[in-house]
CHARMM internal coordinates of N, CA and C (Angstrom, degrees):
IC EDIT
DIST 1 N 1 CA 1.4420
DIST 1 CA 1 C 1.5346
ANGL 1 N 1 CA 1 C 108.27
DIST 1 C 2 N 1.3052
ANGL 1 CA 1 C 2 N 116.52
DIHE 1 N 1 CA 1 C 2 N 134.98
DIST 2 N 2 CA 1.4617
ANGL 1 C 2 N 2 CA 120.13
DIHE 1 CA 1 C 2 N 2 CA 175.83
DIST 2 CA 2 C 1.5244
ANGL 2 N 2 CA 2 C 109.95
DIHE 1 C 2 N 2 CA 2 C -76.33
DIST 2 C 3 N 1.3055
ANGL 2 CA 2 C 3 N 115.67
DIHE 2 N 2 CA 2 C 3 N 127.53
DIST 3 N 3 CA 1.4536
ANGL 2 C 3 N 3 CA 121.86
DIHE 2 CA 2 C 3 N 3 CA 176.50
DIST 3 CA 3 C 1.5256
ANGL 3 N 3 CA 3 C 108.48
DIHE 2 C 3 N 3 CA 3 C -94.61
DIST 3 C 4 N 1.3202
ANGL 3 CA 3 C 4 N 116.12
DIHE 3 N 3 CA 3 C 4 N -46.02
DIST 4 N 4 CA 1.4670
ANGL 3 C 4 N 4 CA 122.29
DIHE 3 CA 3 C 4 N 4 CA 178.62
DIST 4 CA 4 C 1.5252
ANGL 4 N 4 CA 4 C 108.21
DIHE 3 C 4 N 4 CA 4 C -110.32
DIST 4 C 5 N 1.3047
ANGL 4 CA 4 C 5 N 115.71
DIHE 4 N 4 CA 4 C 5 N 101.09
DIST 5 N 5 CA 1.4636
ANGL 4 C 5 N 5 CA 120.60
DIHE 4 CA 4 C 5 N 5 CA -178.35
DIST 5 CA 5 C 1.5284
ANGL 5 N 5 CA 5 C 110.86
DIHE 4 C 5 N 5 CA 5 C -69.06
DIST 5 C 6 N 1.3127
ANGL 5 CA 5 C 6 N 117.27
DIHE 5 N 5 CA 5 C 6 N -37.42
DIST 6 N 6 CA 1.4691
ANGL 5 C 6 N 6 CA 121.50
DIHE 5 CA 5 C 6 N 6 CA -177.70
DIST 6 CA 6 C 1.5353
ANGL 6 N 6 CA 6 C 112.21
DIHE 5 C 6 N 6 CA 6 C -58.42
DIST 6 C 7 N 1.3452
ANGL 6 CA 6 C 7 N 116.20
DIHE 6 N 6 CA 6 C 7 N -35.41
DIST 7 N 7 CA 1.4648
ANGL 6 C 7 N 7 CA 120.35
DIHE 6 CA 6 C 7 N 7 CA -175.67
DIST 7 CA 7 C 1.5281
ANGL 7 N 7 CA 7 C 113.21
DIHE 6 C 7 N 7 CA 7 C -121.69
DIST 7 C 8 N 1.3187
ANGL 7 CA 7 C 8 N 117.19
DIHE 7 N 7 CA 7 C 8 N 12.25
DIST 8 N 8 CA 1.4710
ANGL 7 C 8 N 8 CA 123.20
DIHE 7 CA 7 C 8 N 8 CA 177.84
DIST 8 CA 8 C 1.5252
ANGL 8 N 8 CA 8 C 113.09
DIHE 7 C 8 N 8 CA 8 C 52.73
DIST 8 C 9 N 1.3270
ANGL 8 CA 8 C 9 N 116.25
DIHE 8 N 8 CA 8 C 9 N 49.63
DIST 9 N 9 CA 1.4614
ANGL 8 C 9 N 9 CA 121.22
DIHE 8 CA 8 C 9 N 9 CA 176.31
DIST 9 CA 9 C 1.5291
ANGL 9 N 9 CA 9 C 107.32
DIHE 8 C 9 N 9 CA 9 C -101.57
DIST 9 C 10 N 1.3203
ANGL 9 CA 9 C 10 N 115.82
DIHE 9 N 9 CA 9 C 10 N 121.30
DIST 10 N 10 CA 1.4625
ANGL 9 C 10 N 10 CA 120.58
DIHE 9 CA 9 C 10 N 10 CA -176.34
DIST 10 CA 10 C 1.5226
ANGL 10 N 10 CA 10 C 111.88
DIHE 9 C 10 N 10 CA 10 C -96.51
DIST 10 C 11 N 1.3213
ANGL 10 CA 10 C 11 N 115.02
DIHE 10 N 10 CA 10 C 11 N 167.00
DIST 11 N 11 CA 1.4594
ANGL 10 C 11 N 11 CA 119.72
DIHE 10 CA 10 C 11 N 11 CA 174.99
DIST 11 CA 11 C 1.5211
ANGL 11 N 11 CA 11 C 110.52
DIHE 10 C 11 N 11 CA 11 C -63.60
DIST 11 C 12 N 1.3129
ANGL 11 CA 11 C 12 N 116.78
DIHE 11 N 11 CA 11 C 12 N -32.23
DIST 12 N 12 CA 1.4735
ANGL 11 C 12 N 12 CA 121.28
DIHE 11 CA 11 C 12 N 12 CA 177.85
DIST 12 CA 12 C 1.5271
ANGL 12 N 12 CA 12 C 110.66
DIHE 11 C 12 N 12 CA 12 C -62.84
DIST 12 C 13 N 1.3113
ANGL 12 CA 12 C 13 N 116.82
DIHE 12 N 12 CA 12 C 13 N -40.89
DIST 13 N 13 CA 1.4583
ANGL 12 C 13 N 13 CA 121.57
DIHE 12 CA 12 C 13 N 13 CA 178.13
DIST 13 CA 13 C 1.5231
ANGL 13 N 13 CA 13 C 110.81
DIHE 12 C 13 N 13 CA 13 C -65.06
DIST 13 C 14 N 1.3099
ANGL 13 CA 13 C 14 N 116.90
DIHE 13 N 13 CA 13 C 14 N -43.02
DIST 14 N 14 CA 1.4659
ANGL 13 C 14 N 14 CA 121.37
DIHE 13 CA 13 C 14 N 14 CA 179.38
DIST 14 CA 14 C 1.5279
ANGL 14 N 14 CA 14 C 109.89
DIHE 13 C 14 N 14 CA 14 C -63.23
DIST 14 C 15 N 1.3262
ANGL 14 CA 14 C 15 N 116.61
DIHE 14 N 14 CA 14 C 15 N -45.97
DIST 15 N 15 CA 1.4654
ANGL 14 C 15 N 15 CA 120.62
DIHE 14 CA 14 C 15 N 15 CA 179.14
DIST 15 CA 15 C 1.5295
ANGL 15 N 15 CA 15 C 110.71
DIHE 14 C 15 N 15 CA 15 C -60.31
DIST 15 C 16 N 1.3244
ANGL 15 CA 15 C 16 N 116.43
DIHE 15 N 15 CA 15 C 16 N -39.23
DIST 16 N 16 CA 1.4719
ANGL 15 C 16 N 16 CA 120.87
DIHE 15 CA 15 C 16 N 16 CA 177.56
DIST 16 CA 16 C 1.5272
ANGL 16 N 16 CA 16 C 110.52
DIHE 15 C 16 N 16 CA 16 C -57.86
DIST 16 C 17 N 1.3245
ANGL 16 CA 16 C 17 N 116.76
DIHE 16 N 16 CA 16 C 17 N -48.10
DIST 17 N 17 CA 1.4645
ANGL 16 C 17 N 17 CA 120.06
DIHE 16 CA 16 C 17 N 17 CA -178.44
DIST 17 CA 17 C 1.5234
ANGL 17 N 17 CA 17 C 111.96
DIHE 16 C 17 N 17 CA 17 C -67.72
DIST 17 C 18 N 1.3205
ANGL 17 CA 17 C 18 N 117.45
DIHE 17 N 17 CA 17 C 18 N -33.05
DIST 18 N 18 CA 1.4673
ANGL 17 C 18 N 18 CA 119.84
DIHE 17 CA 17 C 18 N 18 CA 176.29
DIST 18 CA 18 C 1.5261
ANGL 18 N 18 CA 18 C 109.47
DIHE 17 C 18 N 18 CA 18 C -64.19
DIST 18 C 19 N 1.3182
ANGL 18 CA 18 C 19 N 116.59
DIHE 18 N 18 CA 18 C 19 N -44.54
DIST 19 N 19 CA 1.4682
ANGL 18 C 19 N 19 CA 120.72
DIHE 18 CA 18 C 19 N 19 CA -178.28
DIST 19 CA 19 C 1.5323
ANGL 19 N 19 CA 19 C 112.77
DIHE 18 C 19 N 19 CA 19 C -74.25
DIST 19 C 20 N 1.3123
ANGL 19 CA 19 C 20 N 117.67
DIHE 19 N 19 CA 19 C 20 N -42.62
DIST 20 N 20 CA 1.4616
ANGL 19 C 20 N 20 CA 120.62
DIHE 19 CA 19 C 20 N 20 CA -173.78
DIST 20 CA 20 C 1.5241
ANGL 20 N 20 CA 20 C 114.38
DIHE 19 C 20 N 20 CA 20 C -84.04
DIST 20 C 21 N 1.3180
ANGL 20 CA 20 C 21 N 117.65
DIHE 20 N 20 CA 20 C 21 N -35.28
DIST 21 N 21 CA 1.4607
ANGL 20 C 21 N 21 CA 121.25
DIHE 20 CA 20 C 21 N 21 CA -175.44
DIST 21 CA 21 C 1.5301
ANGL 21 N 21 CA 21 C 113.48
DIHE 20 C 21 N 21 CA 21 C -114.32
DIST 21 C 22 N 1.3362
ANGL 21 CA 21 C 22 N 116.58
DIHE 21 N 21 CA 21 C 22 N -2.44
DIST 22 N 22 CA 1.4515
ANGL 21 C 22 N 22 CA 120.07
DIHE 21 CA 21 C 22 N 22 CA 179.22
DIST 22 CA 22 C 1.5165
ANGL 22 N 22 CA 22 C 113.75
DIHE 21 C 22 N 22 CA 22 C 70.84
DIST 22 C 23 N 1.3266
ANGL 22 CA 22 C 23 N 116.52
DIHE 22 N 22 CA 22 C 23 N 27.58
DIST 23 N 23 CA 1.4688
ANGL 22 C 23 N 23 CA 121.57
DIHE 22 CA 22 C 23 N 23 CA 179.98
DIST 23 CA 23 C 1.5296
ANGL 23 N 23 CA 23 C 109.40
DIHE 22 C 23 N 23 CA 23 C -60.88
DIST 23 C 24 N 1.3398
ANGL 23 CA 23 C 24 N 116.17
DIHE 23 N 23 CA 23 C 24 N 130.19
DIST 24 N 24 CA 1.4609
ANGL 23 C 24 N 24 CA 120.04
DIHE 23 CA 23 C 24 N 24 CA 178.69
DIST 24 CA 24 C 1.5298
ANGL 24 N 24 CA 24 C 112.64
DIHE 23 C 24 N 24 CA 24 C -130.71
DIST 24 C 25 N 1.3464
ANGL 24 CA 24 C 25 N 116.40
DIHE 24 N 24 CA 24 C 25 N 5.46
DIST 25 N 25 CA 1.4621
ANGL 24 C 25 N 25 CA 119.21
DIHE 24 CA 24 C 25 N 25 CA -179.35
DIST 25 CA 25 C 1.5248
ANGL 25 N 25 CA 25 C 110.64
DIHE 24 C 25 N 25 CA 25 C -147.23
DIST 25 C 26 N 1.3202
ANGL 25 CA 25 C 26 N 114.63
DIHE 25 N 25 CA 25 C 26 N 161.79
DIST 26 N 26 CA 1.4652
ANGL 25 C 26 N 26 CA 120.53
DIHE 25 CA 25 C 26 N 26 CA 176.42
DIST 26 CA 26 C 1.5294
ANGL 26 N 26 CA 26 C 109.76
DIHE 25 C 26 N 26 CA 26 C -63.71
DIST 26 C 27 N 1.3097
ANGL 26 CA 26 C 27 N 117.27
DIHE 26 N 26 CA 26 C 27 N -38.46
DIST 27 N 27 CA 1.4689
ANGL 26 C 27 N 27 CA 121.16
DIHE 26 CA 26 C 27 N 27 CA 178.98
DIST 27 CA 27 C 1.5303
ANGL 27 N 27 CA 27 C 110.70
DIHE 26 C 27 N 27 CA 27 C -56.67
DIST 27 C 28 N 1.3211
ANGL 27 CA 27 C 28 N 116.70
DIHE 27 N 27 CA 27 C 28 N -46.45
DIST 28 N 28 CA 1.4703
ANGL 27 C 28 N 28 CA 120.31
DIHE 27 CA 27 C 28 N 28 CA 178.56
DIST 28 CA 28 C 1.5211
ANGL 28 N 28 CA 28 C 111.12
DIHE 27 C 28 N 28 CA 28 C -65.63
DIST 28 C 29 N 1.3223
ANGL 28 CA 28 C 29 N 116.76
DIHE 28 N 28 CA 28 C 29 N -40.78
DIST 29 N 29 CA 1.4619
ANGL 28 C 29 N 29 CA 120.68
DIHE 28 CA 28 C 29 N 29 CA 179.99
DIST 29 CA 29 C 1.5235
ANGL 29 N 29 CA 29 C 111.15
DIHE 28 C 29 N 29 CA 29 C -64.42
DIST 29 C 30 N 1.3132
ANGL 29 CA 29 C 30 N 117.07
DIHE 29 N 29 CA 29 C 30 N -37.63
DIST 30 N 30 CA 1.4696
ANGL 29 C 30 N 30 CA 121.02
DIHE 29 CA 29 C 30 N 30 CA 179.11
DIST 30 CA 30 C 1.5318
ANGL 30 N 30 CA 30 C 112.41
DIHE 29 C 30 N 30 CA 30 C -66.35
DIST 30 C 31 N 1.3164
ANGL 30 CA 30 C 31 N 117.75
DIHE 30 N 30 CA 30 C 31 N -22.15
DIST 31 N 31 CA 1.4638
ANGL 30 C 31 N 31 CA 120.51
DIHE 30 CA 30 C 31 N 31 CA 175.53
DIST 31 CA 31 C 1.5258
ANGL 31 N 31 CA 31 C 111.23
DIHE 30 C 31 N 31 CA 31 C -72.84
DIST 31 C 32 N 1.3318
ANGL 31 CA 31 C 32 N 116.36
DIHE 31 N 31 CA 31 C 32 N -20.82
DIST 32 N 32 CA 1.4627
ANGL 31 C 32 N 32 CA 121.74
DIHE 31 CA 31 C 32 N 32 CA -177.09
DIST 32 CA 32 C 1.5207
ANGL 32 N 32 CA 32 C 113.50
DIHE 31 C 32 N 32 CA 32 C -106.20
DIST 32 C 33 N 1.3321
ANGL 32 CA 32 C 33 N 117.26
DIHE 32 N 32 CA 32 C 33 N -23.71
DIST 33 N 33 CA 1.4621
ANGL 32 C 33 N 33 CA 122.31
DIHE 32 CA 32 C 33 N 33 CA -178.58
DIST 33 CA 33 C 1.5309
ANGL 33 N 33 CA 33 C 109.04
DIHE 32 C 33 N 33 CA 33 C -139.43
DIST 33 C 34 N 1.3300
ANGL 33 CA 33 C 34 N 117.53
DIHE 33 N 33 CA 33 C 34 N 162.86
DIST 34 N 34 CA 1.4680
ANGL 33 C 34 N 34 CA 119.98
DIHE 33 CA 33 C 34 N 34 CA 177.21
DIST 34 CA 34 C 1.5299
ANGL 34 N 34 CA 34 C 113.19
DIHE 33 C 34 N 34 CA 34 C -85.11
DIST 34 C 35 N 1.3225
ANGL 34 CA 34 C 35 N 117.67
DIHE 34 N 34 CA 34 C 35 N 12.23
DIST 35 N 35 CA 1.4624
ANGL 34 C 35 N 35 CA 122.82
DIHE 34 CA 34 C 35 N 35 CA -177.36
DIST 35 CA 35 C 1.5204
ANGL 35 N 35 CA 35 C 111.80
DIHE 34 C 35 N 35 CA 35 C -48.98
DIST 35 C 36 N 1.3236
ANGL 35 CA 35 C 36 N 116.22
DIHE 35 N 35 CA 35 C 36 N 132.77
DIST 36 N 36 CA 1.4576
ANGL 35 C 36 N 36 CA 122.17
DIHE 35 CA 35 C 36 N 36 CA 174.23
DIST 36 CA 36 C 1.5090
ANGL 36 N 36 CA 36 C 116.30
DIHE 35 C 36 N 36 CA 36 C 77.70
DIST 36 C 37 N 1.3111
ANGL 36 CA 36 C 37 N 117.65
DIHE 36 N 36 CA 36 C 37 N 5.00
DIST 37 N 37 CA 1.4652
ANGL 36 C 37 N 37 CA 119.59
DIHE 36 CA 36 C 37 N 37 CA -175.87
DIST 37 CA 37 C 1.5296
ANGL 37 N 37 CA 37 C 114.07
DIHE 36 C 37 N 37 CA 37 C -89.56
DIST 37 C 38 N 1.3295
ANGL 37 CA 37 C 38 N 116.83
DIHE 37 N 37 CA 37 C 38 N -4.84
DIST 38 N 38 CA 1.4587
ANGL 37 C 38 N 38 CA 118.25
DIHE 37 CA 37 C 38 N 38 CA 179.67
DIST 38 CA 38 C 1.5286
ANGL 38 N 38 CA 38 C 110.27
DIHE 37 C 38 N 38 CA 38 C -109.27
DIST 38 C 39 N 1.3111
ANGL 38 CA 38 C 39 N 118.74
DIHE 38 N 38 CA 38 C 39 N -81.58
DIST 39 N 39 CA 1.4774
ANGL 38 C 39 N 39 CA 119.47
DIHE 38 CA 38 C 39 N 39 CA -177.46
DIST 39 CA 39 C 1.5248
ANGL 39 N 39 CA 39 C 112.46
DIHE 38 C 39 N 39 CA 39 C -93.47
DIST 39 C 40 N 1.3323
ANGL 39 CA 39 C 40 N 118.15
DIHE 39 N 39 CA 39 C 40 N -25.62
DIST 40 N 40 CA 1.4539
ANGL 39 C 40 N 40 CA 122.20
DIHE 39 CA 39 C 40 N 40 CA 176.65
DIST 40 CA 40 C 1.5188
ANGL 40 N 40 CA 40 C 116.24
DIHE 39 C 40 N 40 CA 40 C 81.23
DIST 40 C 41 N 1.3230
ANGL 40 CA 40 C 41 N 117.61
DIHE 40 N 40 CA 40 C 41 N 0.27
DIST 41 N 41 CA 1.4646
ANGL 40 C 41 N 41 CA 120.54
DIHE 40 CA 40 C 41 N 41 CA -177.80
DIST 41 CA 41 C 1.5300
ANGL 41 N 41 CA 41 C 112.50
DIHE 40 C 41 N 41 CA 41 C -68.27
DIST 41 C 42 N 1.3108
ANGL 41 CA 41 C 42 N 117.66
DIHE 41 N 41 CA 41 C 42 N -16.22
DIST 42 N 42 CA 1.4608
ANGL 41 C 42 N 42 CA 122.39
DIHE 41 CA 41 C 42 N 42 CA -175.83
DIST 42 CA 42 C 1.5283
ANGL 42 N 42 CA 42 C 113.55
DIHE 41 C 42 N 42 CA 42 C -87.00
DIST 42 C 43 N 1.3039
ANGL 42 CA 42 C 43 N 117.77
DIHE 42 N 42 CA 42 C 43 N -14.02
DIST 43 N 43 CA 1.4626
ANGL 42 C 43 N 43 CA 121.26
DIHE 42 CA 42 C 43 N 43 CA -171.04
DIST 43 CA 43 C 1.5348
ANGL 43 N 43 CA 43 C 111.70
DIHE 42 C 43 N 43 CA 43 C -59.42
DIST 43 C 44 N 1.2917
ANGL 43 CA 43 C 44 N 117.26
DIHE 43 N 43 CA 43 C 44 N -43.80
DIST 44 N 44 CA 1.4718
ANGL 43 C 44 N 44 CA 120.41
DIHE 43 CA 43 C 44 N 44 CA -179.31
DIST 44 CA 44 C 1.5299
ANGL 44 N 44 CA 44 C 111.15
DIHE 43 C 44 N 44 CA 44 C -60.65
DIST 44 C 45 N 1.3216
ANGL 44 CA 44 C 45 N 116.65
DIHE 44 N 44 CA 44 C 45 N -46.85
DIST 45 N 45 CA 1.4678
ANGL 44 C 45 N 45 CA 120.73
DIHE 44 CA 44 C 45 N 45 CA 179.85
DIST 45 CA 45 C 1.5232
ANGL 45 N 45 CA 45 C 110.39
DIHE 44 C 45 N 45 CA 45 C -65.68
DIST 45 C 46 N 1.3182
ANGL 45 CA 45 C 46 N 117.70
DIHE 45 N 45 CA 45 C 46 N -39.36
DIST 46 N 46 CA 1.4630
ANGL 45 C 46 N 46 CA 121.19
DIHE 45 CA 45 C 46 N 46 CA 178.94
DIST 46 CA 46 C 1.5210
ANGL 46 N 46 CA 46 C 110.93
DIHE 45 C 46 N 46 CA 46 C -62.70
DIST 46 C 47 N 1.3274
ANGL 46 CA 46 C 47 N 117.72
DIHE 46 N 46 CA 46 C 47 N -40.02
DIST 47 N 47 CA 1.4704
ANGL 46 C 47 N 47 CA 121.49
DIHE 46 CA 46 C 47 N 47 CA 177.27
DIST 47 CA 47 C 1.5244
ANGL 47 N 47 CA 47 C 110.16
DIHE 46 C 47 N 47 CA 47 C -60.77
DIST 47 C 48 N 1.3277
ANGL 47 CA 47 C 48 N 117.02
DIHE 47 N 47 CA 47 C 48 N -40.59
DIST 48 N 48 CA 1.4568
ANGL 47 C 48 N 48 CA 121.11
DIHE 47 CA 47 C 48 N 48 CA 179.15
DIST 48 CA 48 C 1.5267
ANGL 48 N 48 CA 48 C 111.29
DIHE 47 C 48 N 48 CA 48 C -64.62
DIST 48 C 49 N 1.3314
ANGL 48 CA 48 C 49 N 116.79
DIHE 48 N 48 CA 48 C 49 N -41.37
DIST 49 N 49 CA 1.4661
ANGL 48 C 49 N 49 CA 120.60
DIHE 48 CA 48 C 49 N 49 CA 178.75
DIST 49 CA 49 C 1.5223
ANGL 49 N 49 CA 49 C 109.98
DIHE 48 C 49 N 49 CA 49 C -64.36
DIST 49 C 50 N 1.3276
ANGL 49 CA 49 C 50 N 117.16
DIHE 49 N 49 CA 49 C 50 N -44.35
DIST 50 N 50 CA 1.4641
ANGL 49 C 50 N 50 CA 121.08
DIHE 49 CA 49 C 50 N 50 CA 178.07
DIST 50 CA 50 C 1.5253
ANGL 50 N 50 CA 50 C 110.13
DIHE 49 C 50 N 50 CA 50 C -59.91
DIST 50 C 51 N 1.3228
ANGL 50 CA 50 C 51 N 117.25
DIHE 50 N 50 CA 50 C 51 N -47.80
DIST 51 N 51 CA 1.4638
ANGL 50 C 51 N 51 CA 121.75
DIHE 50 CA 50 C 51 N 51 CA -178.83
DIST 51 CA 51 C 1.5297
ANGL 51 N 51 CA 51 C 110.90
DIHE 50 C 51 N 51 CA 51 C -61.33
DIST 51 C 52 N 1.3288
ANGL 51 CA 51 C 52 N 116.76
DIHE 51 N 51 CA 51 C 52 N -49.63
DIST 52 N 52 CA 1.4655
ANGL 51 C 52 N 52 CA 121.02
DIHE 51 CA 51 C 52 N 52 CA -178.03
DIST 52 CA 52 C 1.5283
ANGL 52 N 52 CA 52 C 111.38
DIHE 51 C 52 N 52 CA 52 C -60.66
DIST 52 C 53 N 1.3097
ANGL 52 CA 52 C 53 N 116.98
DIHE 52 N 52 CA 52 C 53 N -43.46
DIST 53 N 53 CA 1.4660
ANGL 52 C 53 N 53 CA 120.48
DIHE 52 CA 52 C 53 N 53 CA -178.98
DIST 53 CA 53 C 1.5327
ANGL 53 N 53 CA 53 C 110.59
DIHE 52 C 53 N 53 CA 53 C -68.47
DIST 53 C 54 N 1.3077
ANGL 53 CA 53 C 54 N 117.39
DIHE 53 N 53 CA 53 C 54 N -38.09
DIST 54 N 54 CA 1.4588
ANGL 53 C 54 N 54 CA 121.42
DIHE 53 CA 53 C 54 N 54 CA 177.27
DIST 54 CA 54 C 1.5252
ANGL 54 N 54 CA 54 C 110.68
DIHE 53 C 54 N 54 CA 54 C -63.15
DIST 54 C 55 N 1.3223
ANGL 54 CA 54 C 55 N 116.55
DIHE 54 N 54 CA 54 C 55 N -41.84
DIST 55 N 55 CA 1.4613
ANGL 54 C 55 N 55 CA 120.93
DIHE 54 CA 54 C 55 N 55 CA 178.22
DIST 55 CA 55 C 1.5268
ANGL 55 N 55 CA 55 C 111.09
DIHE 54 C 55 N 55 CA 55 C -64.64
DIST 55 C 56 N 1.3164
ANGL 55 CA 55 C 56 N 117.11
DIHE 55 N 55 CA 55 C 56 N -39.85
DIST 56 N 56 CA 1.4509
ANGL 55 C 56 N 56 CA 121.83
DIHE 55 CA 55 C 56 N 56 CA 178.71
DIST 56 CA 56 C 1.5320
ANGL 56 N 56 CA 56 C 110.25
DIHE 55 C 56 N 56 CA 56 C -62.98
DIST 56 C 57 N 1.2993
ANGL 56 CA 56 C 57 N 116.93
DIHE 56 N 56 CA 56 C 57 N -43.46
DIST 57 N 57 CA 1.4682
ANGL 56 C 57 N 57 CA 121.39
DIHE 56 CA 56 C 57 N 57 CA 178.09
DIST 57 CA 57 C 1.5258
ANGL 57 N 57 CA 57 C 110.26
DIHE 56 C 57 N 57 CA 57 C -61.66
DIST 57 C 58 N 1.3236
ANGL 57 CA 57 C 58 N 116.75
DIHE 57 N 57 CA 57 C 58 N -44.06
DIST 58 N 58 CA 1.4641
ANGL 57 C 58 N 58 CA 121.24
DIHE 57 CA 57 C 58 N 58 CA 178.63
DIST 58 CA 58 C 1.5174
ANGL 58 N 58 CA 58 C 111.63
DIHE 57 C 58 N 58 CA 58 C -60.57
DIST 58 C 59 N 1.3191
ANGL 58 CA 58 C 59 N 117.08
DIHE 58 N 58 CA 58 C 59 N -44.06
DIST 59 N 59 CA 1.4630
ANGL 58 C 59 N 59 CA 121.00
DIHE 58 CA 58 C 59 N 59 CA 178.16
DIST 59 CA 59 C 1.5296
ANGL 59 N 59 CA 59 C 112.30
DIHE 58 C 59 N 59 CA 59 C -64.25
DIST 59 C 60 N 1.3176
ANGL 59 CA 59 C 60 N 116.78
DIHE 59 N 59 CA 59 C 60 N -38.94
DIST 60 N 60 CA 1.4576
ANGL 59 C 60 N 60 CA 120.97
DIHE 59 CA 59 C 60 N 60 CA 178.87
DIST 60 CA 60 C 1.5261
ANGL 60 N 60 CA 60 C 111.34
DIHE 59 C 60 N 60 CA 60 C -65.79
DIST 60 C 61 N 1.3289
ANGL 60 CA 60 C 61 N 116.46
DIHE 60 N 60 CA 60 C 61 N -38.37
DIST 61 N 61 CA 1.4549
ANGL 60 C 61 N 61 CA 120.39
DIHE 60 CA 60 C 61 N 61 CA 178.81
DIST 61 CA 61 C 1.5230
ANGL 61 N 61 CA 61 C 111.22
DIHE 60 C 61 N 61 CA 61 C -69.05
DIST 61 C 62 N 1.3355
ANGL 61 CA 61 C 62 N 117.34
DIHE 61 N 61 CA 61 C 62 N -32.77
DIST 62 N 62 CA 1.4565
ANGL 61 C 62 N 62 CA 121.92
DIHE 61 CA 61 C 62 N 62 CA -177.56
DIST 62 CA 62 C 1.5374
ANGL 62 N 62 CA 62 C 112.24
DIHE 61 C 62 N 62 CA 62 C -73.16
DIST 62 C 63 N 1.3145
ANGL 62 CA 62 C 63 N 116.88
DIHE 62 N 62 CA 62 C 63 N -24.91
DIST 63 N 63 CA 1.4776
ANGL 62 C 63 N 63 CA 118.44
DIHE 62 CA 62 C 63 N 63 CA -176.63
DIST 63 CA 63 C 1.4981
ANGL 63 N 63 CA 63 C 113.19
DIHE 62 C 63 N 63 CA 63 C -96.76
END
COOR INIT
IC SEED 1 N 1 CA 1 C
IC BUILD
């Protein structure tokens, strides 16, 4: 699913950066992608993807 339509950044791309680079904030994600730099409507959804993926990683580590 595209999260940032302006720059074609998908949820898959965001999840990749969370897993590979330990991204936990929009600021960190913006260093790796142009997400949110045009209209900004994607930032809220991107935060949710980052949070959900971080929680999933935490649960996987706990089990």
